[in-house]
Structures are given as structure tokens and as C-alpha cells.
N, C-alpha and C positions, 0 to 999 in steps of 0.2 A: 127206697132211695130213688130219686128222680134221675132218669137216664137220658143222655144226649148221644146221638150219633154224629160223627164229625167226618167230613169229606177229606179228600186227598190233600195232605199238608205239604208233602214233597220238599221238606227242608226249609219251608218258609216260617222260621221260628218266630220272628217278630209278629207276624200275622196270627200265629197260634197263640202267643201270649195275649194279644189283644182280644182274641175270641174267648180264651179262657177267662179273661177279666169280665167279659160280658156275661158269660155263663154263670160265674160265681156271683155276679150282681143279682141274677135271677134265682139261683139255687146255691146256697152256701156250701153244700156237701154233695156234689153231683157224682154220678157214675158216668163214665165216658167210654164210648166205643168208637175207635178209629177204623174206617173201612179200607185201610191199606194205602200203599204208597206214602209211607211216612217220610221217605228220604228222596233226595236227588232232584237236581235242576234248580231248586231254591238254594240260597246261600249258606244255610246253617243246618246241615243234616245232622251233625253230631249233637248240637245243642237241642235239636228236635227230639232225637232219641233220648237224650238225658232227661228232658222234661217229661216225656211220656213214661219213661221207666220210673221216674221219681214218684209217679202217681200210684204205684204199687197195685194193690188189688182193686183200686177204684177205677182202673182203666183196663180195657181190652183192646189190643192193637192187632188187626188182621194183617196178613201178608199180602202185598200187591206185587205187580210185576217189577217195579223199580226196587223193591226191597229184595226180591230174589236176584235181581241183576247185581245188586251190591254184593251179595254172597258169592255170586259167580265171579265177579271181577276180583274180589279179595283173594280168591283161590286160583287165579290165573286161568280160569275157564273161559271168560269173555274179556274182550278188550274194552277199555273204557271208551264211551262215546265222547265226541267233542263237547257236547252239552252237559256231560256229567259233572256233578259237584259233590264228589264223594271223598275227596282227598282229606278232608278234616277227620273223617272216620278212618280211612285207610292208613293215615300217618299218625294216628293216635297211639300212644304207648300202650293203651289198654284195648286196642282194636279187637283182639281175640275175645275179650269179655263182651264187647258189644255185638260181635258176630254171633257168639253163642247165645246171647239173649235174644237176638232177632230170630234165629232159627227155631226157637221154642214157641214162636207166636202161631196162633191158629190161622186156618184159611177160611173157615166159616164159623158162624156163631148164631145161636137162636136166643133171643131175649124178648120177653113180653109179647110173644107171638110173632115177632119180626125175624125173618131169616136174613142174615147179613153176610155179604160176600164182597170181594173187591170189584169183580167185573161182571160175571153173569152165571146163569144156571142153564144147563142144557134142557131142552123140552122133555126129554125122557126121564129126567130125575125128579123124584119126589123130594120133599124137604128132608125126610129121614135118610134117603139115599145120598143126598148132597152132603149131609153131615158125615155119614159113614165114609164116603169117598174122600172128603177132606181129611178125615182122621187117618186114612191110609197114607196120605202124603205127609201129614204131620209126624206120623210114627217114623217114617224114613228120614225126614229132616232132623229129627231129634235123636236118631240112632247113630251108631258108629260109622256107617257107610254113607253119611250124608254128602260128602264131597263127590263120591262116585255117582250118587244120584244127580247132582248138579251137572256133571259131565254129560248125562243122558237126557237132561230135561228139555233142551232146546230143539225146536223143530215144529213144523205145522202139521205133521202127520203122526198118527191117524187123525183125520179131520172129523171123523164121526164116532160117537161112542158106541161101544158094544160091550155088554156085560161079560163077554168072554175074553176081553182084552186082558193081557197079563204083562208082567215085567215092566220094562221101561216104557213100552207103548201105552200101557194102562195109566201109569203115573203121569206121563207127559200129557195125555188127553185130559186128565183131571185138572192138572195145573193150568193148561191152556184155557179151559172153560172158566175156571174160578178167577184167573188173574189177567186174561187177555181178551176174552170174548166180547164182541159187540154185535156181529151179524152171524146169522145161521140160516139154513134152509128150513122148511117145515119139518124135515126129518132129522134136523139137528146137525147137519154138516156145517162145520165152522168155516168162516172166512176171517182170517186173523191179521190182515194187513191194513185194511181200510180204517180210517179214523173219522170219516165224514159223519154228518149228523143223522142222515135218514136212509142212506143206502140207495139213492136214486140211480147211482151208476153201478149198482150191483144187482142186475136182473136175477131173480130167483132167490135172492137173499132178503132178509128182513131183520130188524132188531130182535135180539134173542127173546125179549119179553113179549113180542107180538106173535111168536110161533103158535099156531093153532094147537089145541089139545096139550098145551104145556101143563105138566103135572103139578107145578107149583102155582097154578093160576089162583088158587084160593088162599095162598100164603102171601103176606105182605113182604116184599123183598126190598132191602136197603142195599144200595151199591154205590160205587164211585166210578173211577176209570174213564168216564166218557164226558170229557169237558166240552166237546162240541155240542152235546145235547143240553148242557147246563142243568139247572135245577129242575127236577121232575117231582111233582107232588100229585100222585094219583091215588085212588083208594087202596090199591094193592101194589103200588110201585113207587119207590122213592129213590131218586138219583141225586147224589150230593157232591159230585165233582163240578164245581163252578169256576174252574180255571184260575186258581190262585196264582200260579206261576206266570200266567199269561196277562196278569193285570186285572183279573176278575175278582172273585170274592172267595173267602174261606167260609164254609157254611157248617152250622150245627143245627140239628133238629131235635127238639124235645119229644120223646116218643109218646109221652102221656097225652099230649094235646096237639102234637105236630106244630108247635110254634117254631118258627125259623129264626135263628140268629145268624147274622153275617157281619164280616168285616171286609172292607175294601183292601186290596193287596197291591203292592208295587208290581210293576211289570218287569219280570226278570228275563223272559224269553218271548220271541215272536212265535205265534202258533205254528208257523211253517218251519221253525228250526228243528 
């Protein structure tokens, strides 16, 4: 089966449908992997979830920071932001069904030799460790204490991974790397607030994928999250967040030959919002 990876949709349902039409014109029965941030800021988060869920086993949807934000807002753990567009889900009569479906999604996935995450991978982690750590978080999210987990999930510390981390600190560090990371120091200390493209104003920090001696350097990583960088197509690195909600494009990549399919998107927000 031919597989496509798709960048951050963020509730831009019309753009998603246009992209799926293009994909199906190329491949009648594709497999689809969404690299997270399915919802929020675009105008139709519920319809986006409905479409992705209707694909069944033909699609895998990773969790991004906006998807986790939805779970936290729905449980009264975080306040909605002014730019949030989650009310269609939160006011849905079957909202609990959608939230339960969402919290079953993975945080990392390997397919055809590609490691896929929403945001990044710390330099100390191998591919197998990344998957194992993602599974730790997935087990908690899918378990009976998932709401308690959400209450402890937020925060920027610990900023550096240590194999000896435990409890909430361990899970928080994993979540931050997989769903929020853009910059880190060579030893993997994370900077989690900047959204700029290259880190010129962050002395000592660099994009996570430029860290020397990164353990996943020989693995091709596919990620989203970083719209300021736009489309990245390098031999071992593929970035697919092309700023759909900012009036950019929604992007799909066919893994077999790296063919790029894109659709132009309406502008729903200014990048500074």
C-alpha cells in the first residue's frame, strides 16, 4: 500500500478534503499518516476528526501539542486561548467519544524506515528508545488515570532528559520533546518558547535536528510543528508543517518516492496571533 505523510491540519477541513482529493487522484487506496496537530485554530476541528477517524485502519494520526491542549481544555485543566477553535468538539453531544478516540492516538510511529513524530527527538534518544518512551506516555493516556496525567503534563522542566527521570517529570519531558521541541543545546537541553526559524536569537541553542552526535542521525525523521521553517526535504529529515492556518499550504509526502502534493490554504490567523 502506498503511504503518504501529511502535515499539521489544525482543523482546516476544507484544505484537508482538497488534499485528499489530490492524493486519491494519484493513489486510489492510500495509507495516510498525520504527523499531529489535527485540531485547533482552523475553523472545523470536529469535521477534521470525523474525516480522519472515518479512514479507519488506513490512517494513523499522531498526537501534537494542540491535540493534547484539547484534552486538557475539555477536562478543565487549561483555559482556552483566544485563538482556539475547539468549541465544535467541546459542545458536541458525543464529545466524550471524540476525546476518548483522540487519547488513543500514538505519539511516535515507524513506517517504511521513517520515524514520525509531531515535533522532535532529543539527541540522546535512538529510534527504538524514542518509540519506547512514546509508548510510556501512550499507556498513561490510554489508562484510567489519564486526566491526572494531564494535570501534571504542563511545564518546561526538566529541560534535559535523564534516563533516571521518573513519575511526572519523566512523562513531561517525553511529551515536551515529542510535541513541543524546536531548539536544544548540544547536550539536549530544551528551549520550549521560541517559534523562530533558525534560533539566531538563542545563543547556545540550535534546531534539534542539528545537534551533534544525534542518535537518530541515520534514521529519516518526519515531523510537523515548525511552520516557520516550512517544507524541509533533506536526505534524513522531512518537515511537513507548511503553515496551513497562516495562509500557507497543507502538504502531503509520498514516502515511496518523496513526491510532494500541496494545496493552498485560506488564511485564518496571522502568524503573530
